[in-house]
N, CA, C and O atoms as a GROMACS GRO file, in nm:
protein
  316
    1UNK      N    1   6.279   3.284   0.446
    1UNK     CA    2   6.246   3.402   0.340
    1UNK      C    3   6.214   3.517   0.433
    1UNK      O    4   6.189   3.498   0.552
    2UNK      N    5   6.216   3.627   0.382
    2UNK     CA    6   6.186   3.748   0.460
    2UNK      C    7   6.043   3.796   0.457
    2UNK      O    8   6.018   3.916   0.448
    3UNK      N    9   5.952   3.708   0.464
    3UNK     CA   10   5.812   3.723   0.495
    3UNK      C   11   5.764   3.612   0.581
    3UNK      O   12   5.812   3.499   0.574
    4UNK      N   13   5.668   3.645   0.662
    4UNK     CA   14   5.610   3.558   0.760
    4UNK      C   15   5.461   3.584   0.790
    4UNK      O   16   5.384   3.644   0.715
    5UNK      N   17   5.431   3.527   0.914
    5UNK     CA   18   5.291   3.526   0.951
    5UNK      C   19   5.226   3.663   0.944
    5UNK      O   20   5.107   3.678   0.916
    6UNK      N   21   5.317   3.771   0.972
    6UNK     CA   22   5.262   3.901   0.981
    6UNK      C   23   5.219   3.948   0.841
    6UNK      O   24   5.144   4.045   0.829
    7UNK      N   25   5.270   3.875   0.729
    7UNK     CA   26   5.226   3.915   0.588
    7UNK      C   27   5.133   3.806   0.533
    7UNK      O   28   5.108   3.801   0.412
    8UNK      N   29   5.082   3.721   0.619
    8UNK     CA   30   4.979   3.628   0.573
    8UNK      C   31   5.041   3.503   0.520
    8UNK      O   32   4.968   3.422   0.462
    9UNK      N   33   5.169   3.478   0.533
    9UNK     CA   34   5.231   3.351   0.499
    9UNK      C   35   5.186   3.249   0.598
    9UNK      O   36   5.181   3.275   0.718
   10UNK      N   37   5.151   3.124   0.546
   10UNK     CA   38   5.097   3.011   0.624
   10UNK      C   39   5.192   2.895   0.621
   10UNK      O   40   5.260   2.882   0.519
   11UNK      N   41   5.203   2.810   0.718
   11UNK     CA   42   5.284   2.689   0.714
   11UNK      C   43   5.219   2.613   0.607
   11UNK      O   44   5.096   2.608   0.601
   12UNK      N   45   5.300   2.550   0.517
   12UNK     CA   46   5.252   2.469   0.406
   12UNK      C   47   5.236   2.540   0.262
   12UNK      O   48   5.216   2.480   0.157
   13UNK      N   49   5.251   2.680   0.279
   13UNK     CA   50   5.257   2.751   0.150
   13UNK      C   51   5.375   2.718   0.073
   13UNK      O   52   5.485   2.704   0.127
   14UNK      N   53   5.355   2.704  -0.054
   14UNK     CA   54   5.468   2.683  -0.153
   14UNK      C   55   5.502   2.803  -0.237
   14UNK      O   56   5.419   2.875  -0.291
   15UNK      N   57   5.631   2.818  -0.243
   15UNK     CA   58   5.683   2.936  -0.321
   15UNK      C   59   5.784   2.877  -0.433
   15UNK      O   60   5.849   2.775  -0.415
   16UNK      N   61   5.787   2.960  -0.555
   16UNK     CA   62   5.877   2.930  -0.662
   16UNK      C   63   6.003   3.022  -0.641
   16UNK      O   64   5.992   3.141  -0.610
   17UNK      N   65   6.114   2.963  -0.657
   17UNK     CA   66   6.229   3.042  -0.639
   17UNK      C   67   6.294   3.067  -0.778
   17UNK      O   68   6.329   2.972  -0.847
   18UNK      N   69   6.310   3.195  -0.820
   18UNK     CA   70   6.371   3.237  -0.951
   18UNK      C   71   6.498   3.330  -0.928
   18UNK      O   72   6.528   3.385  -0.823
   19UNK      N   73   6.561   3.334  -1.042
   19UNK     CA   74   6.680   3.410  -1.041
   19UNK      C   75   6.678   3.505  -1.175
   19UNK      O   76   6.663   3.460  -1.289
   20UNK      N   77   6.692   3.630  -1.146
   20UNK     CA   78   6.692   3.721  -1.272
   20UNK      C   79   6.826   3.691  -1.351
   20UNK      O   80   6.937   3.673  -1.302
   21UNK      N   81   6.794   3.690  -1.476
   21UNK     CA   82   6.901   3.666  -1.578
   21UNK      C   83   6.941   3.791  -1.637
   21UNK      O   84   6.921   3.900  -1.582
   22UNK      N   85   7.002   3.777  -1.758
   22UNK     CA   86   7.058   3.891  -1.821
   22UNK      C   87   6.964   3.988  -1.868
   22UNK      O   88   6.863   3.947  -1.926
   23UNK      N   89   6.984   4.115  -1.851
   23UNK     CA   90   6.894   4.220  -1.907
   23UNK      C   91   6.907   4.227  -2.053
   23UNK      O   92   7.018   4.228  -2.107
   24UNK      N   93   6.790   4.233  -2.121
   24UNK     CA   94   6.789   4.250  -2.265
   24UNK      C   95   6.771   4.403  -2.304
   24UNK      O   96   6.676   4.471  -2.266
   25UNK      N   97   6.869   4.447  -2.383
   25UNK     CA   98   6.872   4.588  -2.423
   25UNK      C   99   6.842   4.590  -2.580
   25UNK      O  100   6.898   4.513  -2.658
   26UNK      N  101   6.748   4.683  -2.618
   26UNK     CA  102   6.722   4.705  -2.762
   26UNK      C  103   6.833   4.772  -2.818
   26UNK      O  104   6.870   4.880  -2.774
   27UNK      N  105   6.895   4.708  -2.924
   27UNK     CA  106   7.022   4.750  -2.978
   27UNK      C  107   7.003   4.885  -3.056
   27UNK      O  108   7.101   4.960  -3.070
   28UNK      N  109   6.887   4.917  -3.105
   28UNK     CA  110   6.859   5.038  -3.181
   28UNK      C  111   6.831   5.162  -3.081
   28UNK      O  112   6.872   5.274  -3.108
   29UNK      N  113   6.764   5.138  -2.973
   29UNK     CA  114   6.725   5.254  -2.877
   29UNK      C  115   6.806   5.246  -2.760
   29UNK      O  116   6.822   5.349  -2.695
   30UNK      N  117   6.859   5.139  -2.724
   30UNK     CA  118   6.934   5.131  -2.596
   30UNK      C  119   6.837   5.111  -2.478
   30UNK      O  120   6.880   5.114  -2.363
   31UNK      N  121   6.711   5.092  -2.503
   31UNK     CA  122   6.604   5.089  -2.399
   31UNK      C  123   6.615   4.939  -2.327
   31UNK      O  124   6.647   4.846  -2.400
   32UNK      N  125   6.594   4.918  -2.218
   32UNK     CA  126   6.578   4.797  -2.139
   32UNK      C  127   6.444   4.731  -2.190
   32UNK      O  128   6.339   4.796  -2.186
   33UNK      N  129   6.448   4.619  -2.231
   33UNK     CA  130   6.330   4.540  -2.264
   33UNK      C  131   6.295   4.430  -2.150
   33UNK      O  132   6.211   4.341  -2.166
   34UNK      N  133   6.364   4.447  -2.043
   34UNK     CA  134   6.344   4.350  -1.928
   34UNK      C  135   6.454   4.257  -1.907
   34UNK      O  136   6.563   4.278  -1.961
   35UNK      N  137   6.434   4.155  -1.832
   35UNK     CA  138   6.538   4.052  -1.805
   35UNK      C  139   6.472   3.908  -1.824
   35UNK      O  140   6.351   3.887  -1.815
   36UNK      N  141   6.555   3.823  -1.849
   36UNK     CA  142   6.505   3.681  -1.851
   36UNK      C  143   6.506   3.630  -1.698
   36UNK      O  144   6.567   3.690  -1.610
   37UNK      N  145   6.439   3.526  -1.679
   37UNK     CA  146   6.415   3.478  -1.545
   37UNK      C  147   6.434   3.331  -1.549
   37UNK      O  148   6.380   3.267  -1.639
   38UNK      N  149   6.509   3.271  -1.457
   38UNK     CA  150   6.548   3.130  -1.446
   38UNK      C  151   6.465   3.073  -1.327
   38UNK      O  152   6.476   3.124  -1.216
   39UNK      N  153   6.385   2.971  -1.348
   39UNK     CA  154   6.318   2.914  -1.230
   39UNK      C  155   6.419   2.804  -1.169
   39UNK      O  156   6.469   2.716  -1.239
   40UNK      N  157   6.442   2.817  -1.042
   40UNK     CA  158   6.538   2.729  -0.968
   40UNK      C  159   6.472   2.610  -0.901
   40UNK      O  160   6.532   2.504  -0.886
   41UNK      N  161   6.348   2.628  -0.862
   41UNK     CA  162   6.276   2.522  -0.796
   41UNK      C  163   6.165   2.577  -0.700
   41UNK      O  164   6.118   2.690  -0.715
   42UNK      N  165   6.127   2.495  -0.602
   42UNK     CA  166   6.018   2.538  -0.506
   42UNK      C  167   6.058   2.507  -0.364
   42UNK      O  168   6.136   2.414  -0.340
   43UNK      N  169   6.008   2.579  -0.273
   43UNK     CA  170   6.019   2.565  -0.135
   43UNK      C  171   5.888   2.568  -0.073
   43UNK      O  172   5.791   2.620  -0.129
   44UNK      N  173   5.881   2.506   0.059
   44UNK     CA  174   5.756   2.507   0.134
   44UNK      C  175   5.790   2.553   0.269
   44UNK      O  176   5.892   2.520   0.329
   45UNK      N  177   5.690   2.637   0.318
   45UNK     CA  178   5.708   2.706   0.452
   45UNK      C  179   5.689   2.596   0.554
   45UNK      O  180   5.595   2.517   0.545
   46UNK      N  181   5.784   2.590   0.658
   46UNK     CA  182   5.769   2.492   0.761
   46UNK      C  183   5.752   2.568   0.896
   46UNK      O  184   5.706   2.507   0.992
   47UNK      N  185   5.787   2.698   0.906
   47UNK     CA  186   5.763   2.772   1.011
   47UNK      C  187   5.742   2.923   0.978
   47UNK      O  188   5.837   2.988   0.936
   48UNK      N  189   5.629   2.976   0.994
   48UNK     CA  190   5.592   3.108   0.941
   48UNK      C  191   5.622   3.222   1.053
   48UNK      O  192   5.588   3.339   1.037
   49UNK      N  193   5.685   3.176   1.160
   49UNK     CA  194   5.706   3.265   1.278
   49UNK      C  195   5.860   3.262   1.316
   49UNK      O  196   5.896   3.279   1.432
   50UNK      N  197   5.941   3.241   1.219
   50UNK     CA  198   6.082   3.222   1.237
   50UNK      C  199   6.149   3.345   1.310
   50UNK      O  200   6.136   3.456   1.259
   51UNK      N  201   6.216   3.332   1.420
   51UNK     CA  202   6.270   3.436   1.499
   51UNK      C  203   6.161   3.494   1.592
   51UNK      O  204   6.192   3.583   1.672
   52UNK      N  205   6.041   3.451   1.586
   52UNK     CA  206   5.943   3.489   1.692
   52UNK      C  207   5.875   3.629   1.670
   52UNK      O  208   5.804   3.681   1.756
   53UNK      N  209   5.903   3.685   1.551
   53UNK     CA  210   5.837   3.819   1.536
   53UNK      C  211   5.737   3.809   1.416
   53UNK      O  212   5.667   3.909   1.397
   54UNK      N  213   5.722   3.712   1.341
   54UNK     CA  214   5.628   3.694   1.229
   54UNK      C  215   5.671   3.755   1.103
   54UNK      O  216   5.594   3.756   1.007
   55UNK      N  217   5.791   3.807   1.098
   55UNK     CA  218   5.853   3.863   0.986
   55UNK      C  219   5.920   3.776   0.881
   55UNK      O  220   5.940   3.816   0.766
   56UNK      N  221   5.950   3.665   0.923
   56UNK     CA  222   6.035   3.571   0.845
   56UNK      C  223   5.979   3.427   0.854
   56UNK      O  224   5.906   3.395   0.948
   57UNK      N  225   6.012   3.341   0.757
   57UNK     CA  226   5.969   3.206   0.750
   57UNK      C  227   6.077   3.109   0.727
   57UNK      O  228   6.162   3.137   0.641
   58UNK      N  229   6.085   3.000   0.792
   58UNK     CA  230   6.173   2.884   0.754
   58UNK      C  231   6.106   2.804   0.643
   58UNK      O  232   5.984   2.791   0.638
   59UNK      N  233   6.187   2.751   0.555
   59UNK     CA  234   6.133   2.674   0.448
   59UNK      C  235   6.216   2.546   0.425
   59UNK      O  236   6.331   2.539   0.468
   60UNK      N  237   6.157   2.442   0.357
   60UNK     CA  238   6.220   2.331   0.319
   60UNK      C  239   6.221   2.322   0.164
   60UNK      O  240   6.127   2.366   0.097
   61UNK      N  241   6.324   2.267   0.112
   61UNK     CA  242   6.329   2.252  -0.037
   61UNK      C  243   6.233   2.151  -0.076
   61UNK      O  244   6.224   2.045  -0.013
   62UNK      N  245   6.157   2.176  -0.179
   62UNK     CA  246   6.062   2.076  -0.241
   62UNK      C  247   6.129   2.019  -0.366
   62UNK      O  248   6.129   1.899  -0.392
   63UNK      N  249   6.189   2.120  -0.446
   63UNK     CA  250   6.258   2.070  -0.570
   63UNK      C  251   6.360   2.172  -0.600
   63UNK      O  252   6.358   2.283  -0.546
   64UNK      N  253   6.447   2.136  -0.685
   64UNK     CA  254   6.562   2.225  -0.725
   64UNK      C  255   6.667   2.246  -0.623
   64UNK      O  256   6.683   2.165  -0.531
   65UNK      N  257   6.740   2.354  -0.636
   65UNK     CA  258   6.847   2.388  -0.540
   65UNK      C  259   6.939   2.498  -0.598
   65UNK      O  260   6.907   2.564  -0.696
   66UNK      N  261   7.056   2.515  -0.532
   66UNK     CA  262   7.149   2.620  -0.576
   66UNK      C  263   7.101   2.762  -0.542
   66UNK      O  264   7.139   2.860  -0.607
   67UNK      N  265   7.016   2.770  -0.439
   67UNK     CA  266   6.954   2.893  -0.396
   67UNK      C  267   7.066   2.980  -0.339
   67UNK      O  268   7.156   2.923  -0.278
   68UNK      N  269   7.067   3.111  -0.354
   68UNK     CA  270   7.156   3.208  -0.296
   68UNK      C  271   7.084   3.339  -0.257
   68UNK      O  272   6.975   3.369  -0.306
   69UNK      N  273   7.143   3.411  -0.174
   69UNK     CA  274   7.082   3.540  -0.133
   69UNK      C  275   7.065   3.623  -0.256
   69UNK      O  276   7.151   3.624  -0.344
   70UNK      N  277   6.948   3.697  -0.265
   70UNK     CA  278   6.913   3.772  -0.380
   70UNK      C  279   6.811   3.711  -0.477
   70UNK      O  280   6.748   3.782  -0.556
   71UNK      N  281   6.795   3.571  -0.470
   71UNK     CA  282   6.707   3.504  -0.550
   71UNK      C  283   6.565   3.555  -0.508
   71UNK      O  284   6.543   3.600  -0.395
   72UNK      N  285   6.472   3.546  -0.606
   72UNK     CA  286   6.338   3.610  -0.587
   72UNK      C  287   6.243   3.483  -0.555
   72UNK      O  288   6.245   3.379  -0.621
   73UNK      N  289   6.165   3.507  -0.452
   73UNK     CA  290   6.060   3.403  -0.398
   73UNK      C  291   5.928   3.455  -0.444
   73UNK      O  292   5.896   3.570  -0.412
   74UNK      N  293   5.848   3.380  -0.517
   74UNK     CA  294   5.715   3.428  -0.561
   74UNK      C  295   5.609   3.310  -0.520
   74UNK      O  296   5.635   3.189  -0.523
   75UNK      N  297   5.493   3.364  -0.482
   75UNK     CA  298   5.396   3.253  -0.440
   75UNK      C  299   5.357   3.165  -0.555
   75UNK      O  300   5.325   3.217  -0.662
   76UNK      N  301   5.357   3.041  -0.540
   76UNK     CA  302   5.311   2.958  -0.658
   76UNK      C  303   5.178   2.986  -0.692
   76UNK      O  304   5.094   3.012  -0.605
   77UNK      N  305   5.149   2.983  -0.824
   77UNK     CA  306   5.011   3.007  -0.868
   77UNK      C  307   4.920   2.881  -0.821
   77UNK      O  308   4.952   2.764  -0.843
   78UNK      N  309   4.805   2.921  -0.755
   78UNK     CA  310   4.706   2.831  -0.716
   78UNK      C  311   4.614   2.786  -0.824
   78UNK      O  312   4.560   2.874  -0.891
   79UNK      N  313   4.590   2.657  -0.851
   79UNK     CA  314   4.502   2.615  -0.960
   79UNK      C  315   4.362   2.581  -0.899
   79UNK      O  316   4.271   2.543  -0.972
   0.00000   0.00000   0.00000
């Protein structure tokens, strides 16, 4: 992922991977109402200093799959 130690990412952090879905448009006004979002799974940080500059992290798949460039990675809500 394109965030690492420099941004506070720690080894063991878990992230949710999502993909933006179809944009919803109001048929009367043509105004965007946002887009749906599909949850693809979760990843865990294994190296928060990938490349040696602290700007990227290597991750392992915890669940799900089918990840591609452009998918969105969000910090998993902590309970």
